[in-house]
N, C-alpha and C positions, 0 to 999 in steps of 0.2 A: 504493500500500500504506500503510495506516495505521500510524504509528509509536507504540508504546504506552509507551515509556520512553526514557531517554537513555543511561544508562550502568550497567553492572554491573561491579564489580570481582571478579575470580575468581583464587583462589589454589588450589594443589593440596594433597592430603593423603596421608599414609602412616601406617601404624599406629604406627611409632616415628619420631620426628623425624629421626634420623640417616639414615633411608632415604627421606626425602621428596625428590622431584624436582618441578620446576614450570617455568612459562614457558608459551609459546603457539607454535603453528605457524601463522604468518599466512597461508600459501598455501592452507590447507585451505578447500575450498568452503563449509564451515560458516560461514566468516567473510567470505563474499562480500558486497559492499556494493550489489549490484544492487537498484535500487528505492529506495535511501536518498537523502535530500536532503542539503543542506549540514549540516555539523557545527554544533550549537547554539553560540551565542555565549557561553553560560555556561561552556563547557568550557575549562578552563585547563591541561589535561594536556599531556604531550609524548609523542612517539614516540622513545624513547631509542635512539640508535644504538650498535652494538657488533659483536662478531665475528659475521659472517654475518647481520646484521640492520641494516637502515637505515630511514630515515624513510618510504621508499616502500613498506615492508612494511605500514604502517598504511593505513587507508582510511576511508570514511565509516561502516563497521560496526565495525571494530577501530580505535578512535579514539585509543588510548593504550597505551603499553607502557613499563614501567620495570624496571630490575634494580638490584641493590644490591651494590656491590663488596665490602662487608664479608662477603658470603656466598661470595666467590670466583667468582661468576658473571661471565662476560664479555659476555653479551647476554641479552635477554629471550626468546630462542628456547628452545622446549621441549626438554628433554633426555631425557625418558622417557615422556611422554604424559599424565601426570596433569592438567596445566594445560589442555591442549587438550581432553581428554575432559570435564572439569568445565565449562569455558567453553561448549563446544558443547551440553552438557546443559542449561545454564541459558538460553542465548540463541542457539543455532546456527540458521543459515538452513535452509530446506528443501533437502534433497539427496535425489534419487530414486535408487532402485535400489542401495542400499548393503547391505552385509552384513559379517559377520566370517567370511571364507573360506567363504562360501556359507550360513552360519547366520544366522538372524534377519533375513532379507532383507525390505527394505521402504524406506519413506521416513523419513529421519532429520530431526528438527527439535528445537530447544530448547523449553523451557517457554514462552518468550516471544521468538519469532524476530525480532520487530520492535524489540528492544532493541539498543542499541550496547554494545560491550564494551571494557573497558580491563583490561589484565593487568599484574600486579605480581609479579615473580619474586623471592621472598624466600628460597628454599631451593635447596640443591644437595645432592650426595651427602655433603657434609661436615656438613650440618645446616641448621638454620634459626635464625640468631641472633635473640634477642628484640629487639634493637635494630633489626634490619632489618624485622621484622614490625610493630613499632610505627611505624617511619618510613613503611612502605608504607601503613598505614591512615591516618596523618595526611596523607600525600601524596594519597591517594584523596579524603579529605574536602576538601582544598584544591582538588583538580583539578575537583571538581563532580560526583562520582558520586551516584546516587540510592539504590543498594542495594549492600551489600558482602556477597559470598559467600565465606566462609572455610572451605575444606575442609582445615583444619589442626587438629591437636590433639595435645597431649601424652598419653602413657599416663597413666591416672588415678593410678598409683603416684607420678608425678612432678608432680602437679597443684600449682600455686602457690596461695597465697591470692590473693584478688581484687586487691589492690593491688600484687602482685608479678608479676602475669600480664600480659604485653604485649598479648595479645589482648583481655583484659577492659578494660585501660586504653584501648587504641585504640578499642574498641567504644563505650566511654563517651564519648570525644571525638566519635565519630560520632553517638551518641544526642543530644548537645547540639545538633547541627546538623540534627536531624530525619532522619538517614540510618539506615536499617534494616540490621542486621547479622545474617546467618544463618550458623550454624556447625555443623559435624558433631559428633555425640555421641561418636565414637570407635569403635574396632573391637576392644575388649577383652572383649566378651561371651562367654559368657552369664553371667559372674560378676556378682554384685551390687556396687553402689557403684563401678562402673568408668566411669560417664559423665563426660565432660570438657566444657569450655566451658560452665560452669554459672552464670555470672553472670546475674541475672534480666533484664538489658538485652540479653542475647544470645538469639537464637531457635535453640534446640538441637534437632538433627534426628537421629532414629533411622532405621534401615533395615529395609525389608521386601522380600519377593520380589514378583514379578508373576506373572500367569497364563500363564507360558511356562516350559518346562523343556527340557533337552537330554538325550536318552536315548542311552545307549551300552550296548546289550544284548550278552550273551554266549551262545554256543551250545556247550553241553557235548558231548563226544564221544558221549554217549548220545542226543543229539538234543534234549534239553531246553533251552528258551530261557528265560533269566532276564533280565528287564528291569532294567538298571542305569542309573546316571546318570553323566554326564561329558562333557567336550568334548575330542576329539582329532582330528587330521587326519593321514591316512596317504597316502603317495604310491602305495601299492599299489592297482591297479584291482580286485583281488579279495582280500578278507580271507583270511589263511592260518591253518590250524590249527597250533597249537604244543602241545608237551607242557606239562602243568599240574602245578605243584608247590606244596605248602603250605609257607610259609616256615619253619614250626616244624620241618619235616623237612629243612631245608637250613641248619642252624646251622653256623657256622664252628667249627673246633676250639677247645675250651676256652671257648666262648661259651654262656651260658645259653639254653636253648631258648625261654624266654619272651621274651628279647630278640629272638631270631630271629623269633618269632611276630609281633611288632609291627614287624619290619624296622628295628630301631634301627641307627644307623651302626656299621659294623664287625661286625655280627652274622651276616651271610650268607656262605656258602662259594660263591665264584664258580663252582667246578666243578659244584656241584649246581643252580645256577640259570641258568647261561649258556645262551642260546638258548631259554629257556622263559618261560611266563607264570607269575608268582608271585602267590600269594594271601597277602596280609598283613592282619592285624587292626589296625585303628586304635587306638593306645593311648589310654587315658583322660586322660592328662595333656595339658596345653595346650602343651607344649614341642615335641613331635615333630609337625610339620605334615605335611600331605599332600605338599607339595613336597619336604620332606626325605626322606620315604619313597620318592618317585619317584627322587630322586637316588641313594639307596642301592641300589635294585634295578637301575636303569639302569647304574650304575657296576659292578655285579656281572655285567653282560652279559645281563640279562633282556630279553625281547622284548615284554613287556607286564606290566601290573599290574592285579589285581583287589583292591580294597580293601574290607574288611568293616568297616562303620561300626557301632560298638556303642553309640553314645551320643546320636545326633542325627538329626533329619530331614535327609536328604541334600540338598546344594546342588551343582549342577554346577560342577566345577572344571576349569580349562583346563590340559591337559597337553601342548599343542602337538602334535607329531608322534608322541608316545609313546602306543601303544595303552593305553587305561585305561577301567576301569568301576568304579563304586562301588555297593555293594549294602548292604542292611540286614542285621541279624543273622539274620532268618528265611531270606532267600535265601542268606546266607553259609553257614548250616548245611547247606543243600541242596548247595552246591558242595563243602563239606568232606566230606560224606557220600559224594558221587560219587567224590572222590579216594580215600577210604578203601576203597571197595568195587570199585575199578577198577584193573586191573593196569597199564595204560598210559593214564592219563587225558590227554585233550586238550581244547582249547578254541579257539574263534574269537571274537575281540572285534570286533563289528560297528562300522562307521563311525557317528559321531554323527548323530542326526536330531533335528529340532526337534519338540516336542510342545506343542500349545496348543489350546484353553485348558486349563490345569491347575487342579485344585482340591485343597485350598483355597488361596485367595489373597485378600488379602495374608496372609502369615505373617511374624512377627517373625524377622529374620535372626539366625542363631546368633551371628555375630560382633558384632552391634550392642550397644554398651555399654549397661549397665543402670543405673538409679537404685537407691536414693536417692543423692544427691550426697554425696561424702565431706566436703565443706566445710560444708554445712548441709542438714539434712533438712526444713527448713521452707519450701523452694521446691521444687516438683515438677519434676524433670528426668528424661528429656528432655521437650521440649514437644510435639513431634508426630513422626509417622513418615511416610516417603515411600519410593518404590521405590529400592533400592540393590543388587539382586542381578542379575547378568548384564545390565547396562545397555549398550546399543549406542550409541556416540558416536564422535566424530572422534578420530583419533590421527595422529601424524607418520607419513609413509610410510617404507618401507624405505630404507636409505641408498643403495641402488643405483637407486632410482626418482627420477623428477623431483620437485622440491619440491611441485608442484601436483597430484601424483597423489592422488586421493581414497583415504583409508584410514580404516577404521572398525573398532572392536573392542569386545568384551564385557569389562566390568570390574565388580567388586563392591566395596562398602564404603560407609561413611557419607559418604565423599567423593562418591559418586554420588547419594546421597539428598539431600545438602545443596543442590546446585544445582537439584534438582527444586523444592524449596521456594523458592529464590531466584526461579526463573521464575514460580512461583505467586504470590509476593509482588508481582512486577512486574505480573502480570495483574490482581491486585486493585487495585494502585496506579493502573493505567491506567483502571479504572472508577471509582475513588474517589481522585482526585488530591489531595484536601484531607486525607485521613486521615493520622494520625501512625503511626510504626512500631508503637506498642503497639496501636493500633486494628486494623491489618492482622494483627498477631500474634493478637489476640483473635479476629478473624473466622475465621482459619484453624484456630484451636484449637477454638472452640465449635461449628463445623460439621463437625468431622472425623468420619470413618467409623469405626465400632467393630465392624462385622460383615463377614464375608468373602463370597465369591461363592457360598457355600452357605447364606447367610443365618444363619450361626451366629457367635457372638462370635469375634473374631480370636484365633488361637492362636499359641503359640510353637513352636519346632522340636521340642519334646518332646510336642507335641499337647495341651498344657494351655492353658486359657483365659489369655490374656495379661493383664498388669496395667499400670496407668499407668507403673510403673517401667520397662516395656519399650517401650510405645507412646506414652507421653505421653498427649495427649488423643485420639489415634487417627491414622488415615491421612488425609492432607489431601484436601480436596474443593474445588478452586478455584472451580468454578462456584457452589457454595453459598455460598462465602465472600464473594462480591461483594454478597450480600444477607443478612447474618447476623441482622438484626433488632435485636439489642442488642450493644454492645461494652463490654468492660472497658478503661478507660484507665489505664495505669500511667505516671505522670508522672516527670520527672527528680527531683522532690522525694521521690517514693516510693522511688526508687533510692538517693537520699542517706540517707533514713531507714533503709533496709535496711542500709546500711553502718554507720550509727550503732548499730542494734540488734545488728549482728554483733560490735561491740566496738571499731571504729576511732574515734579521736578526731576532732573537727571539724578540728583543725589538720592531722592526717595526711591526711584526705580532701581538704581544700582544696589542700594542697601537692602531692598525687599526681595528682588528677584535674581539679580545676576551680577556678582562682583567680577566674574571672570570675563564677561563679554564687554568689550569696549565699544562705545557708541557715542555719537554726539547728538544731543537733542536739537530738534528744530527750533529756530528762533520764533516761529509762529506757533501759538498754542490755542488754536481755535477748534472746537469740536466739529465745526463744519468741514474741516480738512480730513476728518476720519473717513469720509466717503471716498477719499482718493487712495486709500491703501489697496493693494492689488488683490482684492477679494473676488471670488467667483460670482458673487451677486452684487447688486448695487442698491444702496438705500440712501435717500436724502430726507432727513427729518424735517427740513424747513426750506421750502422754495416759495418765495412770495409771488403773487400774481404779477405778471409782467417781468419777472426776473429770469435771467438766463444763467445756467450753471454748467460748467464743463467738468467732466470726470474723465480721468485717464486710466487706462488699463494696458497690460501687456500679456501676451500669451506665447507659449512655447509649443512648437510642433513636435508631437511625440508619435505621429502616425507613421505608417510604413513608407509613404512617399515623401521624399525630401523636397522635390520640386512640385509644389502644389499651391493652388489659390483658393482662398475662402471668400465667399461673398456674404454680405450682411443682409439680414432681413429683420425688420423692426415691427413689433406689435405694440402699439401705444393706444391708450384709451383717449376718448374725446376730452379735450381741454388740456392735454399734455402733448407738446410737440417735442419729438425726439429725433435727433440727427446724429450720424456717425461719420467720422472721417479717419482714415480712408474707408471707402465702401468695399474695398477689396484688400485682403491681406495676402501678400505674395511671399512665399517661403521658397528658399533655394538651398542648394547643397551646403553653402556656408552661412545661410541666414535662417536660423531655426527659432528666433525670437523676434516678435514684431509688436509694436505698440499702436494703440488707436485711442481716439478721443470720442466721447459721447457728450452731446449737448442736450440739456433739458430746459424747456421753456414752458412756464406756466401761463396759459392764456388768461387774459383779464376776466373772462367770463367763466373760468373753470370753477367747479364746486370746491369749497374749502374742505378737503379731506385727502386721504391717501388714494393715489392712483397707481395701478399696477400694470406691468407689461413685461416684455422680454425683448432681448437682442439675441439673435441666433446667427451663428456663422456656419456656413455649409460649403463643403467642397464637392457636393454631389453624392457623397457617401456618408461622411460624418456630419452630425448636427451638434453644434456646441452652443448650448442655450444658457444665457445668463438672465435671470429674472431681475426686475427692478421694482422698487416701491418708492414713490415720491409723494411727500406730504405738501400739498399746495395750500398756502395760507394767504 
């Protein structure tokens, strides 16, 4: 078996740091070292022993494991599954016949199963100390990793500035050594400016669905079947009919009926819902989650839940053994109408079944954090999008099972999309071993997919055409990325200039990030200049009506033909005039790098908002696409 890379560092992610768990389950068949040769001599890492974890838990696949006592951890063993799931998504071995309790059955494998894995446990239930995260990244660099995959992120409300963020600092240290760092964008969507891990030297990943869904239909007492969505597993051999009640009609004494309608904590009268299936309407606020509603109705004695979602495209949620179905407003109205006109309404919630292929896909996940960045709007974030909804991957087995028992489960989040890109980056690196991290990033961005399986522009959960603030450059396409034609190279000097433009002094940058790298800071320190660093996408956070702004970029020819010409094609929205010069990029035997300029002009009648488009260079075979986002004020 050909080995395509040597090591990937994997850490796990949760929406809020205090809920993050990580580590790895070494006995999982996803980390089998069958077919692997000796560990490369360059590897300097260790298999750190601890409670229920010894050096024999590592092998030629899982070649390293560390934990950090400052976190309160006692070993590198996974405590809740995030680390195992993300590691196996990035680089898990082939495992046949797996499923999540019968759903999504098939063969599991990581994005690059030929890679070796090292795991660094930086988080426990008590949180993720910044010192541990920075130490883990520096240890990984020293140990000899090739790619760092970080499914960790603060909520955007707590985002640090670049030189106070341990992930940004650690990633810069990795960048200096030519190590690529991929990070999750966060799970605070769909609100704007919630994206996290936004330093330009990080590769920031949003999440999308895949062409598979899980259907949990309901049969009303009238015989009408309504196809809902959801994941639940029941011990019953035959689904049972239960009385059906609208939560609004089951309010506890002195509680507002509107609170009961949305099943807020304490709002239901157990006497009115016990033994019944309850219909709740999902509140529009982001505070009351589906899981909270489940707990409310379950604690009140209900036998099932039908949730009417009034604001989003529905995503299958895992409710374990509790019967559950989620429907949209149209079907919700049909159910409520049935309750209103029926003396003794009943319902059967059918077992979950897998549905594929579903359309459209990909769709931006509702939870996926959006741009623009709250730190600077002159770098476009997120960078790309990858599958992150109901992803099947390895988990620790139940406590009563043998440690080596195969266990797989479905999980969702940018935690899951991040290792997809890590595996894709390893795939590109295997084919282009001399490429730098920024070249790999560029290749994955400029070849990304922007249309769904219905051949229409990718949409979000509201059914609207998505923007680069949701998708970045688009959904990754690893096979195209190994032959992108042209790449944008963003150098360490570009990143240092970025920090200067942002407003940091040369002294502060050198003290915090790099004493070894010499550089001279720009005399100009305007955040507007950030748009000019050689990034694969373009973002302008402030363009006045009637203003004209010039952006410069350079690209390197990495295609098979040395003598080749690329022609520009611009897609610009109404109100934004975009021009490029030259309109043709001519590469020759001794000319493999060419610069060009792009002018953006905001018309005086243009709406005051972000305008999105793209600039594409084509030689007739390769299409090199740069997305842009311009805020006209």
